[in-house]
DSSP file (Angstrom, degrees, kcal/mol; ACC not computed):
  #  RESIDUE AA STRUCTURE BP1 BP2  ACC     N-H-->O    O-->H-N    N-H-->O    O-->H-N    TCO  KAPPA ALPHA  PHI   PSI    X-CA   Y-CA   Z-CA
    1    1 A M              0   0    0      0, 0.0     2,-0.1     0, 0.0     0, 0.0   0.000 360.0 360.0 360.0 128.5    0.0    0.0    0.0
    2    2 A T     >  -     0   0    0      1,-0.1     4,-2.1     4,-0.0     5,-0.2  -0.376 360.0-113.7 -78.7 159.4    1.5    3.3   -1.0
    3    3 A I  H  > S+     0   0    0      1,-0.2     4,-2.9     2,-0.2     5,-0.2   0.883 118.9  55.9 -62.1 -36.6    1.5    6.3    1.3
    4    4 A V  H  > S+     0   0    0      2,-0.2     4,-3.0     1,-0.2     5,-0.2   0.935 107.2  50.0 -59.8 -45.1   -1.0    8.1   -1.0
    5    5 A T  H  > S+     0   0    0      1,-0.2     4,-2.7     2,-0.2    -2,-0.2   0.925 113.2  46.7 -59.6 -46.2   -3.4    5.1   -0.7
    6    6 A V  H  X S+     0   0    0     -4,-2.1     4,-2.3     1,-0.2    -1,-0.2   0.945 113.5  45.5 -64.0 -46.6   -3.2    5.2    3.0
    7    7 A V  H  X S+     0   0    0     -4,-2.9     4,-2.2     2,-0.2    -2,-0.2   0.853 113.3  52.1 -67.9 -33.7   -3.6    9.0    3.3
    8    8 A T  H  X S+     0   0    0     -4,-3.0     4,-3.0    -5,-0.2     5,-0.3   0.964 110.8  48.6 -63.7 -50.5   -6.6    8.7    0.8
    9    9 A A  H  X S+     0   0    0     -4,-2.7     4,-2.0     1,-0.2    -2,-0.2   0.886 112.7  46.6 -57.5 -40.9   -8.2    6.1    2.9
   10   10 A F  H  X S+     0   0    0     -4,-2.3     4,-2.5    -5,-0.2    -1,-0.2   0.900 111.6  49.9 -69.4 -38.4   -7.8    8.0    6.0
   11   11 A V  H  X S+     0   0    0     -4,-2.2     4,-1.6     2,-0.2    -2,-0.2   0.914 112.1  48.3 -66.3 -44.6   -9.1   11.2    4.6
   12   12 A L  H  <>S+     0   0    0     -4,-3.0     5,-1.7     1,-0.2     3,-0.3   0.939 113.8  48.2 -63.1 -40.9  -12.3    9.4    3.1
   13   13 A G  H ><5S+     0   0    0     -4,-2.0     3,-1.5    -5,-0.3    -2,-0.2   0.920 110.7  50.0 -68.3 -42.4  -12.8    7.8    6.5
   14   14 A A  H 3<5S+     0   0    0     -4,-2.5    -1,-0.2     1,-0.3    -2,-0.2   0.742 102.9  62.0 -65.2 -25.6  -12.4   11.0    8.4
   15   15 A C  T 3<5S-     0   0    0     -4,-1.6    -1,-0.3    -3,-0.3    -2,-0.2   0.461 116.7-111.0 -81.6   1.1  -14.8   12.7    6.1
   16   16 A G  T < 5 +     0   0    0     -3,-1.5    -3,-0.2    -4,-0.2    -2,-0.1   0.695  54.6 172.3  80.0  17.0  -17.6   10.4    7.1
   17   17 A G      < -     0   0    0     -5,-1.7     2,-0.2     1,-0.1    -1,-0.2  -0.161  43.5 -88.0 -58.1 156.7  -17.8    8.7    3.8
   18   18 A K        -     0   0    0      1,-0.1     2,-0.2   107,-0.0    -1,-0.1  -0.460  41.6-140.0 -72.3 134.0  -20.1    5.6    3.6
   19   19 A K        -     0   0    0    128,-0.2     3,-0.1    -2,-0.2    -1,-0.1  -0.464  32.9 -82.7 -84.5 167.5  -18.4    2.4    4.5
   20   20 A A        -     0   0    0      1,-0.2    -1,-0.2    -2,-0.2     0, 0.0  -0.137  61.3 -74.2 -63.9 164.3  -19.1   -0.8    2.7
   21   21 A D        -     0   0    0     -3,-0.1     2,-0.3     1,-0.0    -1,-0.2  -0.148  58.0-166.0 -53.3 153.9  -22.0   -2.9    3.4
   22   22 A F        -     0   0    0     -3,-0.1     2,-0.8   125,-0.0     3,-0.1  -0.931  29.0 -90.9-143.6 167.9  -21.8   -4.9    6.7
   23   23 A D    >>  -     0   0    0     -2,-0.3     4,-1.7     1,-0.2     3,-0.7  -0.733  27.2-161.3 -80.2 103.8  -23.4   -7.7    8.5
   24   24 A V  H 3> S+     0   0    0     -2,-0.8     4,-2.6     1,-0.3     5,-0.2   0.831  91.5  56.1 -59.5 -32.0  -26.2   -6.3   10.8
   25   25 A D  H 3> S+     0   0    0      1,-0.2     4,-2.5     2,-0.2    -1,-0.3   0.878 105.2  52.2 -64.5 -34.7  -26.1   -9.5   12.9
   26   26 A A  H <> S+     0   0    0     -3,-0.7     4,-2.9     2,-0.2    -2,-0.2   0.937 111.7  44.7 -67.4 -45.4  -22.4   -9.0   13.6
   27   27 A L  H  X S+     0   0    0     -4,-1.7     4,-2.5     2,-0.2     5,-0.2   0.916 114.7  48.8 -63.0 -43.7  -22.9   -5.4   14.7
   28   28 A G  H  X S+     0   0    0     -4,-2.6     4,-2.5    -5,-0.2    -2,-0.2   0.942 113.4  47.6 -62.1 -45.2  -26.0   -6.3   16.9
   29   29 A S  H  X S+     0   0    0     -4,-2.5     4,-3.4    -5,-0.2     5,-0.3   0.958 111.9  49.3 -58.1 -52.6  -24.0   -9.3   18.4
   30   30 A E  H  X S+     0   0    0     -4,-2.9     4,-2.5     1,-0.2     5,-0.3   0.908 111.1  48.8 -58.6 -43.4  -21.0   -7.2   19.1
   31   31 A L  H  X S+     0   0    0     -4,-2.5     4,-1.0    -5,-0.2    -1,-0.2   0.921 115.9  46.1 -59.6 -44.5  -23.1   -4.4   20.8
   32   32 A N  H  < S+     0   0    0     -4,-2.5    -2,-0.2    -5,-0.2    -1,-0.2   0.891 121.5  34.8 -68.7 -37.1  -24.8   -7.1   22.9
   33   33 A E  H  < S+     0   0    0     -4,-3.4    -2,-0.2    -5,-0.2    -3,-0.2   0.779 118.0  47.0 -88.2 -28.1  -21.7   -9.0   23.9
   34   34 A Q  H  < S+     0   0    0     -4,-2.5     2,-0.4    -5,-0.3    -3,-0.2   0.601 103.0  67.6 -97.1 -10.0  -19.1   -6.2   24.3
   35   35 A I  S  < S-     0   0    0     -4,-1.0     2,-0.5    -5,-0.3     0, 0.0  -0.892  80.5-129.2-110.6 140.6  -21.3   -3.8   26.4
   36   36 A T        -     0   0    0     -2,-0.4    98,-0.4     2,-0.0     2,-0.3  -0.769  29.6-168.9 -89.2 128.9  -22.3   -4.7   30.0
   37   37 A Y        -     0   0    0     -2,-0.5    96,-0.1     2,-0.2     4,-0.0  -0.893  30.1-138.9-114.5 148.7  -26.1   -4.2   30.5
   38   38 A A  S    S+     0   0    0     -2,-0.3     2,-0.2     2,-0.0    -1,-0.1   0.793  94.1  48.1 -72.4 -27.5  -28.1   -4.2   33.6
   39   39 A D  S    S-     0   0    0     -3,-0.0     2,-0.6    31,-0.0    -2,-0.2  -0.577  92.7-110.2-103.6 165.7  -30.8   -6.3   31.9
   40   40 A T        -     0   0    0     -2,-0.2     2,-0.5    34,-0.0    27,-0.1  -0.919  34.8-143.6 -98.0 120.1  -30.4   -9.4   29.7
   41   41 A L        -     0   0    0     -2,-0.6    27,-0.2    -9,-0.1    34,-0.1  -0.728  14.3-163.0 -91.1 131.7  -31.1   -8.6   26.2
   42   42 A M  E     -A   67   0A   0     25,-2.8    25,-2.5    -2,-0.5    -2,-0.0  -0.889  23.6-107.0-115.4 140.7  -32.8  -11.0   24.0
   43   43 A P  E     -A   66   0A   0      0, 0.0     2,-0.4     0, 0.0    23,-0.3  -0.313  32.2-163.0 -61.1 143.9  -33.1  -11.2   20.3
   44   44 A L  E     -A   65   0A   0     21,-2.5    21,-0.6     4,-0.0     2,-0.1  -0.961  18.7-120.3-123.7 142.7  -36.4  -10.2   18.7
   45   45 A D     >  -     0   0    0     -2,-0.4     4,-2.3     1,-0.1     5,-0.2  -0.385  31.0-110.9 -74.6 164.2  -37.6  -11.0   15.1
   46   46 A L  H  > S+     0   0    0      1,-0.2     4,-2.8     2,-0.2     5,-0.1   0.875 114.4  56.6 -65.8 -40.1  -38.5   -8.1   12.9
   47   47 A D  H  > S+     0   0    0      2,-0.2     4,-0.9     1,-0.2    -1,-0.2   0.926 111.6  42.6 -58.4 -47.3  -42.1   -8.8   12.8
   48   48 A T  H >> S+     0   0    0      1,-0.2     4,-0.7     2,-0.2     3,-0.6   0.926 118.4  44.0 -61.2 -49.7  -42.4   -8.7   16.6
   49   49 A A  H >X S+     0   0    0     -4,-2.3     4,-2.0     1,-0.2     3,-0.5   0.844 104.5  64.6 -66.7 -33.7  -40.2   -5.6   17.0
   50   50 A G  H 3X>S+     0   0    0     -4,-2.8     4,-1.5     1,-0.2     5,-1.2   0.789  91.9  65.7 -64.9 -25.5  -41.9   -3.9   14.1
   51   51 A M  H <<5S+     0   0    0     -4,-0.9    -1,-0.2    -3,-0.6    -2,-0.2   0.920 115.0  26.4 -63.5 -44.8  -45.1   -3.8   16.1
   52   52 A F  H <<5S+     0   0    0     -4,-0.7    -2,-0.2    -3,-0.5    -1,-0.2   0.624 122.0  53.8 -97.8 -11.7  -43.7   -1.4   18.8
   53   53 A L  H  <5S-     0   0    0     -4,-2.0    -2,-0.2    43,-0.0    -3,-0.2   0.662 100.3-133.4 -89.9 -16.1  -41.1    0.3   16.5
   54   54 A N  T  <5 +     0   0    0     -4,-1.5     3,-0.3    -5,-0.2    -3,-0.2   0.981  47.1 156.8  64.6  61.0  -43.7    1.2   13.9
   55   55 A L    > < +     0   0    0     -5,-1.2     3,-2.0     1,-0.2     5,-0.2   0.299  32.7 111.5 -98.7  10.0  -41.6    0.0   11.0
   56   56 A S  T 3  S+     0   0    0     -6,-0.3    -1,-0.2     1,-0.3    -2,-0.0   0.755  78.2  48.3 -56.9 -30.8  -44.7   -0.5    8.6
   57   57 A E  T 3  S+     0   0    0     -3,-0.3     2,-0.4    32,-0.1    -1,-0.3   0.358 100.4  81.9 -93.9   4.4  -43.7    2.4    6.3
   58   58 A I  S <  S-     0   0    0     -3,-2.0     2,-1.1    31,-0.1    28,-0.0  -0.919  74.2-136.2-118.1 136.5  -40.1    1.3    6.0
   59   59 A N        -     0   0    0     -2,-0.4    23,-2.5    24,-0.1     2,-0.6  -0.765  30.5-176.0 -90.5  92.2  -38.7   -1.4    3.7
   60   60 A V  E     - B   0  81A   0     -2,-1.1    21,-0.3    21,-0.2     3,-0.1  -0.822  13.0-176.8 -94.8 115.7  -36.3   -3.2    6.1
   61   61 A T  E     +     0   0A   0     19,-1.9     2,-0.3    -2,-0.6    20,-0.2   0.744  69.9   2.5 -85.7 -23.4  -34.3   -5.9    4.4
   62   62 A K  E     - B   0  80A   0     18,-1.6    18,-2.8     2,-0.0     2,-0.3  -0.962  65.8-174.9-160.2 145.5  -32.4   -7.2    7.5
   63   63 A A  E     - B   0  79A   0     -2,-0.3     2,-0.4    16,-0.2    16,-0.2  -0.997  20.1-162.6-145.8 149.3  -32.4   -6.5   11.2
   64   64 A A  E     + B   0  78A   0     14,-2.4    14,-2.6    -2,-0.3     2,-0.4  -0.972  27.9 174.0-126.0 111.9  -30.7   -7.4   14.5
   65   65 A I  E     -AB  44  77A   0    -21,-0.6   -21,-2.5    -2,-0.4     2,-0.5  -0.983  11.9-176.2-126.4 129.0  -32.9   -6.3   17.4
   66   66 A Y  E     -AB  43  76A   0     10,-2.6    10,-2.3    -2,-0.4     2,-0.3  -0.989   6.1-176.7-128.6 128.6  -32.3   -7.0   21.1
   67   67 A E  E     -AB  42  75A   0    -25,-2.5   -25,-2.8    -2,-0.5     8,-0.2  -0.925  15.8-136.0-124.8 148.8  -34.7   -6.0   23.9
   68   68 A G        -     0   0    0      6,-1.1   -27,-0.1    -2,-0.3    -1,-0.1  -0.051  44.4 -82.8 -85.5-166.7  -34.6   -6.2   27.6
   69   69 A S        -     0   0    0      1,-0.0     4,-0.1    -2,-0.0   -28,-0.1   0.635  64.5-104.0 -75.3 -17.6  -37.3   -7.3   30.0
   70   70 A G  S    S+     0   0    0      2,-0.3    -1,-0.0     4,-0.2     3,-0.0   0.291 104.7  99.8 103.3  -5.5  -38.9   -3.9   30.0
   71   71 A G  S    S+     0   0    0      3,-0.0     2,-0.3     2,-0.0   -32,-0.0   0.620  90.0  33.9 -81.6 -13.7  -37.5   -3.1   33.5
   72   72 A T  S    S-     0   0    0      2,-0.2    -2,-0.3    39,-0.0    -4,-0.2  -0.854  79.6-126.9-130.8 168.8  -34.8   -1.1   31.8
   73   73 A A        +     0   0    0     -2,-0.3    59,-0.1    36,-0.1    28,-0.1   0.376  65.6 132.2 -91.2  -2.8  -34.7    1.1   28.6
   74   74 A E        +     0   0    0     -7,-0.1    -6,-1.1    57,-0.1     2,-0.3  -0.258  25.4 137.7 -62.8 135.3  -31.8   -0.9   27.2
   75   75 A E  E     -BC  67 132A   0     57,-1.1    57,-2.7    -8,-0.2     2,-0.4  -0.979  38.6-144.0-167.6 164.3  -32.1   -2.1   23.7
   76   76 A I  E     -BC  66 131A   0    -10,-2.3   -10,-2.6    -2,-0.3     2,-0.4  -0.999  14.3-179.6-133.2 133.5  -30.2   -2.4   20.4
   77   77 A V  E     +BC  65 130A   0     53,-2.8    53,-2.6    -2,-0.4     2,-0.5  -0.947   1.0 178.7-140.1 120.8  -31.7   -2.0   16.9
   78   78 A V  E     -BC  64 129A   0    -14,-2.6   -14,-2.4    -2,-0.4     2,-0.4  -0.977  11.8-173.7-122.5 118.0  -29.7   -2.5   13.8
   79   79 A L  E     -BC  63 128A   0     49,-2.9    49,-2.0    -2,-0.5     2,-0.6  -0.924  20.3-164.5-119.4 134.0  -31.5   -2.0   10.5
   80   80 A E  E     -BC  62 127A   0    -18,-2.8   -19,-1.9    -2,-0.4   -18,-1.6  -0.985  25.6-166.1-105.9 120.0  -30.5   -2.6    6.9
   81   81 A C  E     -B   60   0A   0     45,-3.5   -21,-0.2    -2,-0.6    45,-0.1  -0.660  29.8-115.7-106.9 168.2  -33.0   -0.8    4.8
   82   82 A A  S    S+     0   0    0    -23,-2.5     2,-0.3    -2,-0.2   -22,-0.1   0.802  94.4  10.5 -70.1 -31.1  -33.7   -1.1    1.1
   83   83 A T  S  > S-     0   0    0    -24,-0.3     4,-2.1    43,-0.1     5,-0.1  -0.941  76.8-107.9-144.9 164.1  -32.8    2.4    0.3
   84   84 A E  H  > S+     0   0    0     -2,-0.3     4,-2.0     1,-0.2     5,-0.2   0.866 119.1  58.8 -62.9 -34.4  -31.2    5.5    2.0
   85   85 A D  H  > S+     0   0    0      2,-0.2     4,-2.1     1,-0.2    -1,-0.2   0.913 105.1  49.8 -58.6 -43.3  -34.7    7.1    2.1
   86   86 A D  H  > S+     0   0    0      1,-0.2     4,-2.6     2,-0.2    -2,-0.2   0.904 109.0  51.2 -62.5 -38.8  -35.8    4.2    4.1
   87   87 A A  H  X S+     0   0    0     -4,-2.1     4,-1.7     2,-0.2    -1,-0.2   0.852 107.7  52.2 -66.7 -34.5  -32.9    4.5    6.4
   88   88 A K  H  X S+     0   0    0     -4,-2.0     4,-1.7     2,-0.2    -1,-0.2   0.885 111.2  48.0 -63.9 -41.8  -33.7    8.3    6.9
   89   89 A K  H  X S+     0   0    0     -4,-2.1     4,-2.0     1,-0.2    -2,-0.2   0.910 108.7  53.8 -64.4 -41.4  -37.3    7.2    7.8
   90   90 A A  H  X S+     0   0    0     -4,-2.6     4,-2.8     1,-0.2    -2,-0.2   0.857 102.4  59.0 -62.8 -35.3  -35.9    4.6   10.2
   91   91 A E  H  X S+     0   0    0     -4,-1.7     4,-2.5     1,-0.2    -1,-0.2   0.953 107.2  46.7 -58.7 -48.5  -33.9    7.4   11.9
   92   92 A E  H  X S+     0   0    0     -4,-1.7     4,-2.2     1,-0.2    -2,-0.2   0.893 110.1  52.3 -64.6 -36.4  -37.1    9.2   12.7
   93   93 A V  H  X S+     0   0    0     -4,-2.0     4,-2.6     2,-0.2    -1,-0.2   0.918 111.5  47.7 -62.0 -43.4  -38.8    6.0   14.0
   94   94 A L  H  X S+     0   0    0     -4,-2.8     4,-2.1     1,-0.2    -2,-0.2   0.884 110.5  50.5 -69.3 -35.3  -35.8    5.5   16.3
   95   95 A K  H  X S+     0   0    0     -4,-2.5     4,-2.1     2,-0.2    -1,-0.2   0.899 112.0  47.9 -64.1 -41.6  -35.9    9.0   17.5
   96   96 A T  H  X S+     0   0    0     -4,-2.2     4,-3.1     2,-0.2     5,-0.3   0.924 108.3  56.3 -61.3 -45.6  -39.6    8.6   18.2
   97   97 A R  H  X S+     0   0    0     -4,-2.6     4,-2.4     1,-0.2    -2,-0.2   0.917 108.8  45.7 -47.3 -52.6  -38.9    5.3   19.9
   98   98 A V  H  X S+     0   0    0     -4,-2.1     4,-2.3     1,-0.2    -1,-0.2   0.876 112.2  50.8 -68.2 -35.5  -36.4    7.1   22.3
   99   99 A S  H  X S+     0   0    0     -4,-2.1     4,-1.8     2,-0.2    -2,-0.2   0.884 111.8  47.2 -69.0 -35.5  -38.9    9.9   23.0
  100  100 A E  H  X S+     0   0    0     -4,-3.1     4,-2.5     2,-0.2    -2,-0.2   0.881 112.0  50.6 -71.2 -35.9  -41.7    7.5   23.8
  101  101 A Q  H  X S+     0   0    0     -4,-2.4     4,-2.7    -5,-0.3     5,-0.2   0.883 107.8  53.5 -67.4 -37.8  -39.4    5.5   26.1
  102  102 A I  H  X S+     0   0    0     -4,-2.3     4,-1.1     2,-0.2    -2,-0.2   0.941 111.3  46.6 -61.3 -46.9  -38.4    8.8   27.8
  103  103 A E  H  X S+     0   0    0     -4,-1.8     4,-0.5     1,-0.2    -2,-0.2   0.909 115.4  45.9 -60.4 -44.6  -42.1    9.5   28.4
  104  104 A S  H  X S+     0   0    0     -4,-2.5     4,-1.1     1,-0.2     3,-0.4   0.901 116.0  43.2 -66.8 -40.6  -42.7    5.9   29.7
  105  105 A F  H  X S+     0   0    0     -4,-2.7     4,-0.9     1,-0.2     7,-0.2   0.580  91.7  85.3 -90.5  -8.0  -39.8    5.7   32.0
  106  106 A T  H  < S+     0   0    0     -4,-1.1    -1,-0.2    -5,-0.2    -2,-0.1   0.916 110.9  17.6 -57.9 -42.0  -40.2    9.2   33.5
  107  107 A D  H  < S+     0   0    0     -4,-0.5    -1,-0.2    -3,-0.4    -2,-0.2   0.754 129.5  52.9 -93.5 -33.4  -42.6    8.0   36.1
  108  108 A Y  H  < S-     0   0    0     -4,-1.1    -3,-0.2     1,-0.2    -2,-0.1   0.967 133.8  -9.6 -75.4 -59.0  -41.8    4.2   35.9
  109  109 A V    ><  -     0   0    0     -4,-0.9     3,-2.6    -5,-0.1     4,-0.3  -0.644  64.0-176.9-142.1  83.2  -38.0    4.1   36.3
  110  110 A P  G >  S+     0   0    0      0, 0.0     3,-1.4     0, 0.0     4,-0.3   0.721  77.0  72.6 -61.8 -19.0  -36.6    7.6   36.2
  111  111 A G  G >  S+     0   0    0      1,-0.2     3,-0.8     2,-0.1     4,-0.4   0.749  87.5  64.0 -60.0 -22.7  -33.1    6.3   36.5
  112  112 A E  G <> S+     0   0    0     -3,-2.6     4,-2.1    -7,-0.2    -1,-0.2   0.580  79.1  83.6 -80.0  -9.3  -33.3    5.0   33.0
  113  113 A L  H <> S+     0   0    0     -3,-1.4     4,-3.3    -4,-0.3     5,-0.2   0.866  82.6  62.3 -61.6 -35.1  -33.6    8.6   31.6
  114  114 A T  H <> S+     0   0    0     -3,-0.8     4,-0.7    -4,-0.3    -1,-0.2   0.936 107.0  43.3 -56.0 -48.1  -29.8    8.9   31.8
  115  115 A K  H >4 S+     0   0    0     -4,-0.4     3,-0.7     1,-0.2    18,-0.3   0.918 115.4  48.5 -61.9 -45.5  -29.4    6.1   29.2
  116  116 A L  H >< S+     0   0    0     -4,-2.1     3,-1.5     1,-0.3    -2,-0.2   0.889 107.6  54.1 -65.0 -39.5  -32.3    7.4   27.0
  117  117 A N  H 3< S+     0   0    0     -4,-3.3    -1,-0.3     1,-0.3    -2,-0.2   0.710 114.7  42.6 -68.9 -16.6  -30.9   10.9   27.0
  118  118 A A  T << S+     0   0    0     -3,-0.7    -1,-0.3    -4,-0.7    -2,-0.2   0.195  82.2 147.5-111.0  14.2  -27.6    9.5   25.8
  119  119 A A    <   -     0   0    0     -3,-1.5     2,-0.7     1,-0.1    13,-0.2  -0.197  45.8-131.6 -51.7 137.7  -29.1    7.1   23.3
  120  120 A V  E     +D  131   0A   0     11,-2.7    11,-2.1     2,-0.0     2,-0.5  -0.858  28.9 174.8 -97.0 116.3  -26.8    6.6   20.2
  121  121 A I  E     +D  130   0A   0     -2,-0.7     2,-0.4     9,-0.2     9,-0.2  -0.988   5.8 174.2-123.4 122.0  -28.7    6.8   16.9
  122  122 A K  E     -D  129   0A   0      7,-2.0     7,-2.3    -2,-0.5     2,-0.4  -0.983  10.4-174.2-128.1 137.7  -26.5    6.6   13.7
  123  123 A V  E     +D  128   0A   0     -2,-0.4     2,-0.3     5,-0.2     5,-0.2  -0.998  10.9 163.1-130.5 130.0  -27.6    6.5   10.2
  124  124 A N  E >   -D  127   0A   0      3,-1.8     3,-1.9    -2,-0.4     2,-0.2  -0.922  63.9 -39.7-149.3 121.5  -25.2    6.0    7.2
  125  125 A G  T 3  S-     0   0    0     -2,-0.3   -38,-0.1     1,-0.3   -42,-0.1  -0.438 126.8 -17.6  62.4-126.2  -26.3    5.0    3.7
  126  126 A K  T 3  S+     0   0    0     -2,-0.2   -45,-3.5   -39,-0.1     2,-0.4   0.113 118.7  95.1-100.7  21.6  -29.1    2.4    4.0
  127  127 A Y  E <   -CD  80 124A   0     -3,-1.9    -3,-1.8   -47,-0.2     2,-0.4  -0.876  46.2-176.9-112.9 144.2  -28.3    1.5    7.7
  128  128 A A  E     -CD  79 123A   0    -49,-2.0   -49,-2.9    -2,-0.4     2,-0.4  -0.996   7.8-175.1-136.4 137.6  -29.9    2.9   10.9
  129  129 A V  E     -CD  78 122A   0     -7,-2.3    -7,-2.0    -2,-0.4     2,-0.4  -0.991  10.6-172.3-137.4 143.9  -28.8    1.9   14.4
  130  130 A L  E     -CD  77 121A   0    -53,-2.6   -53,-2.8    -2,-0.4     2,-0.4  -0.999   5.8-179.8-129.6 133.2  -30.0    2.7   17.9
  131  131 A S  E     -CD  76 120A   0    -11,-2.1   -11,-2.7    -2,-0.4     2,-0.5  -0.986   6.0-172.9-134.7 127.2  -28.2    1.7   21.1
  132  132 A V  E     +C   75   0A   0    -57,-2.7   -57,-1.1    -2,-0.4     2,-0.3  -0.965  33.7 123.8-118.6 113.4  -29.5    2.5   24.6
  133  133 A S  S    S-     0   0    0     -2,-0.5   -15,-0.1   -18,-0.3   -96,-0.1  -0.921  72.7 -99.3-153.3 178.4  -27.0    1.6   27.4
  134  134 A D  S    S+     0   0    0    -98,-0.4     3,-0.2    -2,-0.3   -97,-0.1   0.664 116.3  52.2 -75.4 -17.6  -25.0    2.8   30.2
  135  135 A T     >  +     0   0    0    -99,-0.2     4,-2.1     1,-0.2     3,-0.3  -0.598  58.1 160.9-120.9  70.9  -21.9    3.2   28.0
  136  136 A P  H  > S+     0   0    0      0, 0.0     4,-2.6     0, 0.0    -1,-0.2   0.821  76.3  57.2 -61.2 -31.5  -22.9    5.3   25.0
  137  137 A D  H  > S+     0   0    0      2,-0.2     4,-1.8     1,-0.2     5,-0.1   0.916 108.2  45.8 -65.1 -40.1  -19.3    6.1   24.2
  138  138 A E  H  > S+     0   0    0     -3,-0.3     4,-2.1     2,-0.2    -1,-0.2   0.908 113.7  50.8 -66.0 -41.6  -18.4    2.4   23.9
  139  139 A A  H  X S+     0   0    0     -4,-2.1     4,-3.1     1,-0.2     5,-0.3   0.939 108.3  52.0 -56.9 -50.0  -21.5    1.9   21.8
  140  140 A G  H  X S+     0   0    0     -4,-2.6     4,-2.0     1,-0.2    -1,-0.2   0.856 109.4  49.3 -60.0 -37.6  -20.5    4.7   19.6
  141  141 A K  H  X S+     0   0    0     -4,-1.8     4,-1.0     2,-0.2    -1,-0.2   0.887 111.9  48.0 -70.4 -36.0  -17.0    3.2   19.1
  142  142 A I  H >< S+     0   0    0     -4,-2.1     3,-1.0     1,-0.2     4,-0.5   0.961 113.7  46.7 -68.7 -48.8  -18.4   -0.2   18.3
  143  143 A I  H >X S+     0   0    0     -4,-3.1     4,-2.3     1,-0.3     3,-1.5   0.860 105.9  61.1 -60.1 -38.7  -20.9    1.2   15.8
  144  144 A G  H 3< S+     0   0    0     -4,-2.0    -1,-0.3    -5,-0.3    -2,-0.2   0.734  93.8  62.6 -60.3 -27.2  -18.2    3.4   14.3
  145  145 A K  T << S+     0   0    0     -3,-1.0    -1,-0.3    -4,-1.0    -2,-0.2   0.715 114.4  34.6 -68.6 -23.1  -16.2    0.3   13.3
  146  146 A Y  T <4        0   0    0     -3,-1.5    -2,-0.2    -4,-0.5    -1,-0.2   0.766 360.0 360.0-102.5 -35.1  -19.1   -0.7   11.0
  147  147 A M     <        0   0    0     -4,-2.3  -128,-0.2  -129,-0.1    -3,-0.2   0.384 360.0 360.0-130.6 360.0  -20.4    2.7    9.7
């Protein structure tokens, strides 16, 4: 690899250029396994998660979704959408999800608001990701390796 190639790759990466396609299951698993959660997160299928995430207007081609017991706000949502427009719609759905969770947990378990207010939502290309945990910086680093 020449120095020009290395510098070009670095500059393109630093500019937030779109990274190549990735395995949503791999990112979901890594977030689930590399971050310590207060709750045990269990995988959910897209049809089940779609009911509370309101994904009916979005063409999702693949998803990795993990939810806790409901006693915490912790969750992971990794979506591969058919198009970039679908991913932008997914971003709005994920923002709405966090807002609804803030409303729900305000009286239920106010301690969860710290996690929700620091929720990581990232969209790049046809991908949209949400991570709610006690370690948003670590989640951001993991997500950053993929997108």
